[in-house]
C-alpha positions, 0 to 999 in steps of 0.5 A: 291518453297522450301518444308520443311524438318521436323526437327526431334530433338526438341533439334536442335540448331544453326549449327556451324558457320563454316558449309556451311550455311548462317553463312559462313564468320562469325567469332565468338569470334572476337568482334573487327570484329563481334558482336553476340547475342544468346538467348536460352530463358531459361528466358524472360524479357519483359522490354527488348522488345517492346511488342504490344498486342491486347487482353489479351495475354501472353509471357512466358517461356514454358516447353521444352528442352533447353529453349523456349519462348511461345507467346499466343494470346487471342481468338478473331479474329485478337488478336495479339502479337508483340515483338521487341528486344531492348526496352529502355523504350519509344519504340522509340529507340533501333534499333541496326542493320543497313545495309550498304555497306560492312557490313553483317548482320545475323539473325536466329531463330528456331520456330513453329506456332500453325496454318499454315493457320488461322494465320498471322505471321512475323519474321525478321528485322523491324523498330520500328513499332506497326503494323509490318505486314504493315511495308515497312521498313524491311527484313522479312518472312511473312505468311498471314491469309487464305493461307500457303504461306511463303513470303519474304519482303525487304523494301516493295518489296515482293517475294511470296511463297518461302515455304509452312507453317507448324506446326512443328519446322523450322529454318528461316534465313536472311542474308543481304549482304551490300546494294546489296542483301538479302538472305532468308534461311529455314532449312539451304537451301537458298530459295531466294535472293532478290535485296536490295531495298529502303533506308537502315534504322536501324531495330530490330529483330521482332516476330509477331503472329496474329489470323486469326479467333476467336481461340487463336494462338501461336508461340513458339520460340526455339532460336534467333541468331544475328550476324553482321560485326562490321564496 
């Protein structure tokens, strides 16, 4: 199990892609070879995301250097907020990433949750789903209510406890190497490599935060970075 190393600077952003981390091999500025999207959350447009809520919740830009998106639940047990990037109006299309032989996909965020135990949360790539916590189609980090184990999932197959959850900012990264394996990174440390399982299906970046008790929980997202080889 990997232990978290506290991130000291709230202004930390994505490392240069030529550093020795999960972005190794990615070539920025080569649109014919790679695609790239970066959101620093200076603004947030809900219409660009599929938003699923239980309770009267909010998704809003919050105070903080270099932009932050704050997801805030209402205060009933199991109130939740789920956002999936790529809304097209009907919430049935817009899945923009597809694992394939010879294709590398990169996904990274920096975020913090308000409660390390009494909450469920998820970050990663999931098919269009209003209940991503129960999805069997995707590649993501997940933390269940009642424990502090950060688990990783690939198409319904789980590897438990790659880290212990914390209420401080950390980086979460996922690298899909073709249809061979999926790497899971925390704070630029590779915590697990999981053999690719299941069928390759189109997916979309997803964040989810759910109350594990009758207390409002929050998730604050500093940035989202997406990359993929364009082939």
